[in-house]
C-alpha positions as CSV (number, residue, x, y, z in Angstrom):
1,X,11.6,-22.6,19.1
2,X,12.2,-24.8,16.0
3,X,15.6,-25.3,14.5
4,X,14.2,-24.8,11.0
5,X,11.1,-23.0,9.6
6,X,9.4,-23.7,6.3
7,X,8.8,-20.4,4.4
8,X,8.0,-22.1,1.1
9,X,4.3,-21.1,1.3
10,X,5.0,-17.5,2.4
11,X,4.2,-14.5,0.3
12,X,5.7,-11.0,0.2
13,X,4.4,-8.4,2.5
14,X,1.7,-6.4,0.6
15,X,2.2,-3.3,2.6
16,X,5.9,-2.7,1.9
17,X,5.1,-0.6,-1.1
18,X,2.9,1.7,1.0
19,X,5.6,2.9,3.4
20,X,4.7,6.3,4.9
21,X,6.6,8.9,6.7
22,X,5.0,11.5,9.0
23,X,5.8,15.1,8.1
24,X,4.7,18.5,9.4
25,X,3.4,20.9,6.8
26,X,2.1,24.5,7.0
27,X,-1.0,24.6,4.7
28,X,-3.2,27.5,3.8
29,X,-6.5,27.4,5.6
30,X,-8.3,27.4,2.2
31,X,-6.6,24.1,1.3
32,X,-7.4,22.6,4.7
33,X,-11.1,23.6,4.4
34,X,-11.3,22.2,0.8
35,X,-10.0,18.8,1.9
36,X,-12.1,18.8,5.1
37,X,-15.2,19.5,3.0
38,X,-14.3,16.7,0.6
39,X,-13.7,14.4,3.6
40,X,-17.2,15.2,4.9
41,X,-18.7,14.3,1.5
42,X,-16.6,11.1,1.0
43,X,-16.1,9.8,4.5
44,X,-12.4,9.6,3.9
45,X,-10.2,11.4,6.4
46,X,-8.9,14.7,5.0
47,X,-5.2,13.7,5.6
48,X,-5.7,10.6,3.4
49,X,-7.3,12.7,0.7
50,X,-4.4,15.1,0.7
51,X,-2.0,12.1,0.4
52,X,-4.1,10.6,-2.4
53,X,-4.0,13.8,-4.3
54,X,-0.3,14.3,-3.9
55,X,0.4,10.7,-4.9
56,X,-1.8,11.2,-8.0
57,X,0.1,14.3,-8.9
58,X,3.4,12.5,-8.5
59,X,2.3,9.5,-10.7
60,X,1.0,11.8,-13.4
61,X,4.2,13.9,-13.2
62,X,2.1,17.1,-12.8
63,X,4.0,20.3,-12.8
64,X,2.9,23.3,-10.6
65,X,1.9,26.4,-12.5
66,X,3.0,29.6,-10.8
67,X,0.7,32.5,-11.5
């Protein structure tokens, strides 16, 4: 082990912004089927598609319409 290390050429961790937390959710079957079908079309896992959609909603500050 060295006494000193040179970090002058280092860069910030690019994955810090993408911190994720595992959660358990109860979803309607129709929602699961929708994202699983989209996953089959795109090749992206359905859990990732759900996350991408929720992140997009949050960034666009979308409000849920109750009907």
